[in-house]
Each structure stands twice: as structure tokens, then as C-alpha cells.
C-alpha positions in Angstrom: 155.8 99.6 11.5 153.9 101.9 9.7 151.8 103.3 12.8 153.4 106.2 14.9 152.0 105.3 18.1 152.0 102.1 20.1 150.1 101.5 23.6 150.5 98.4 25.8 152.0 96.0 23.3 154.4 93.3 23.4 156.9 92.9 20.8 159.3 89.7 20.6 162.0 88.9 18.4 161.9 91.8 16.2 164.8 93.0 14.3 165.9 96.5 13.4 166.6 95.5 9.9 162.7 94.8 9.4 161.4 97.8 11.3 162.1 101.4 11.1 161.7 102.7 15.1 162.4 106.3 14.5 160.0 109.1 15.8 157.6 106.7 17.1 155.9 106.6 20.6 155.8 103.6 22.7 153.7 103.5 25.8 153.4 100.6 28.4 155.1 98.3 25.8 157.3 95.3 26.5 160.1 94.5 23.9 161.4 90.8 24.4 164.7 89.3 22.8 164.7 92.2 20.1 167.8 92.8 17.9 167.8 96.7 17.7 171.4 96.5 16.7 172.2 99.5 14.5 168.7 100.8 14.7 167.7 104.3 14.4 165.6 105.3 17.4 166.1 109.0 16.6 163.2 111.2 18.3 161.3 108.1 19.5 159.7 108.1 22.9 159.5 105.4 25.5 157.2 105.8 28.3 156.5 103.0 31.2 158.5 100.2 28.6 160.5 97.3 29.5 163.2 95.7 27.5 164.1 92.2 28.2 167.2 90.6 26.6 167.3 93.1 23.9 170.6 93.7 21.7 171.2 97.5 21.5 174.6 97.6 19.6 175.3 100.7 17.9 171.9 102.1 18.3 171.2 105.5 17.3 169.4 107.4 20.2 169.5 111.1 19.3 166.8 113.0 20.7 165.0 109.8 22.0 163.1 110.1 25.2 163.4 107.3 27.9 160.6 107.9 30.6 160.2 105.2 33.4 162.0 102.6 31.2 163.6 99.3 32.5 166.3 97.5 30.5 166.8 94.0 31.9 169.5 91.6 30.6 170.1 93.8 27.5 173.5 94.4 25.5 174.4 98.0 24.9 177.6 98.4 23.0 178.8 101.7 21.4 175.8 103.5 22.1 176.2 107.3 22.6 173.7 108.4 25.0 174.8 112.1 25.3 172.3 113.3 22.9 168.9 111.5 24.3 166.1 113.9 25.5 167.1 115.0 29.0 163.5 115.8 29.6 162.0 113.5 32.2 165.1 110.8 31.7 164.2 108.1 33.9 165.7 104.7 33.2 167.1 101.9 35.0 169.4 98.9 34.0 169.5 95.4 35.6 171.9 92.7 34.6 173.1 94.5 31.4 176.2 94.6 29.4 177.1 98.0 28.9 180.4 98.4 26.8 182.1 101.3 25.1 179.0 103.5 25.7 179.0 107.3 26.4 176.8 109.1 29.0 178.7 112.4 28.8 176.8 115.2 30.1 173.7 113.6 31.0 171.7 114.4 34.2 170.9 110.9 35.3 170.0 111.6 39.1 168.5 108.2 40.5 169.3 106.2 37.8 170.0 102.2 38.7 172.9 100.0 37.2 172.0 97.0 39.3 174.4 94.0 38.8 175.5 95.4 35.2 179.0 94.9 33.4 179.9 98.4 32.6 183.2 98.4 30.7 185.1 100.8 28.8 182.3 103.5 29.3 182.4 107.1 29.8 180.7 109.1 32.5 182.2 112.5 32.1 180.4 115.7 33.2 177.6 113.5 34.3 175.1 114.0 37.2 174.7 110.6 39.0 173.4 111.9 42.3 171.7 109.0 44.2 172.5 106.4 41.3 172.7 102.9 42.5 175.5 101.0 40.9 175.3 97.9 43.4 177.0 94.9 42.2 178.3 96.4 38.9 181.7 95.9 37.3 183.3 99.0 36.0 186.6 97.7 34.3 188.0 100.5 32.1 185.3 102.9 32.6 185.9 106.5 33.4 184.3 109.0 35.8 185.8 112.7 35.3 183.8 115.8 36.6 180.9 113.5 37.6 178.6 114.1 40.4 178.2 110.9 42.4 176.9 112.5 45.6 174.8 109.8 47.5 175.5 107.3 44.8 175.5 103.6 46.0 178.6 101.6 44.8 178.3 98.7 47.5 179.5 95.6 46.0 180.7 97.4 42.7 184.2 96.4 41.6 187.0 97.4 39.2 186.1 101.2 39.3 188.6 103.8 39.1 187.2 107.1 40.5 189.5 110.0 41.2 188.3 111.8 44.3 189.9 115.1 43.4 188.0 115.3 40.1 184.4 113.9 41.1 182.0 114.9 43.7 181.6 112.0 46.3 180.1 113.4 49.2 177.9 110.6 51.0 178.5 108.1 48.4 178.6 104.6 49.6 181.2 102.0 48.9 182.0 98.5 50.0 185.5 97.2 51.5 188.0 96.2 50.3 187.0 97.8 46.8 186.9 101.3 48.4 190.5 101.3 48.4 190.4 102.0 44.8 189.6 105.4 45.7 193.3 105.7 46.8 194.8 104.7 43.4 195.3 108.4 42.1 197.4 109.3 45.1 199.7 106.2 44.5 199.4 105.3 48.2 200.2 101.9 49.2 198.1 100.0 51.9 199.0 96.8 53.8 202.2 95.1 54.8 204.1 95.3 51.5 
């Protein structure tokens, strides 16, 4: 892609090996079934964009901006998000596979992770106030020094959240999964 700015375009089946997406601006664009694995998205800007069934394995997103971006059915593996541009960061994930990713230190207030598989992913020192994690699976993921106030975990499972090392005021959980919050205290619940 030689152009530096794209508006209201649809990209289907593109491969990162065929295109350099660094330092580009995309506004109102749709990406369908694109293989962006190991792509450099450094310093690119995505505004009002949608990614459908795209592969983001090992993508470099340093300095990348995501504003009103939806990722639906996408695969993110090994993505280090801590260096994305925090200015106006607004993204949502629906039915995505997010594995071995790092959201360290980001301010992601109101972000949505709906029915996602979020395995072995770090949310350390992350602001996730009012985030929606409903229906997501968190096996092996870490929350530490994370702000989860008013976050929605209804229907979420396999999370390990230590209430003494995370802020949970007014967060919502489902029963019986909410009992996982007792795990750090080694408390047994039931007739055993």
C-alpha cells in the first residue's frame, strides 16, 4: 500500500506479507479475513474501523491508535498492547481469541470484551473501570493492581482476581463463578 490515508474502504483477504501498514491512517474501513500476523502497525491510526475474522498474531502495535474500533471474531496472539497510543483509546472485542497478550498499564475504561477467550493474558496496572467482560473465559490470565470498578464479569469464568490487589468496587459477577474471588484466601465453601 503506497497511499498513507484510506477512507471508507473494505480490505478482504489481505496479508501482512504483501502490505506495509505502518504509519497509515484508516477511517471508516472494514477489514475482513485479513492475515496481519507479524505485521508492523506502528504509528498507524484506525478510526471507526471494524476487523472481522482477522489474524493479529505477533502484531507490532507500538504507537498505534485505535479509536472506535471493533474486533469481531479476531485472533490476537502474543500482542504487546502496552505501547499503543493511549489518546482516545476506544476499542471493543467480540468473540475474539486473545492469548498471551499484554495490556499492561493501559487506560481502557469502558472497553468491551464480549464472549472472548482471553487466556494467559496480563492486565497489570490496567484501568478497566466499567469494562464489560461478560461471557469471557480468562484461564491463566493475570489481574494485578488493576482498577475493575463497575466492571461486568457476569457469565465470565476461569478468572483469578485477588481482591486485595485489585480494585473491585461495584464490579458485577455471576454465581457460582464469583466464589473464585475467595481463592487467594484459601477458603473452602460447601460441605467438604
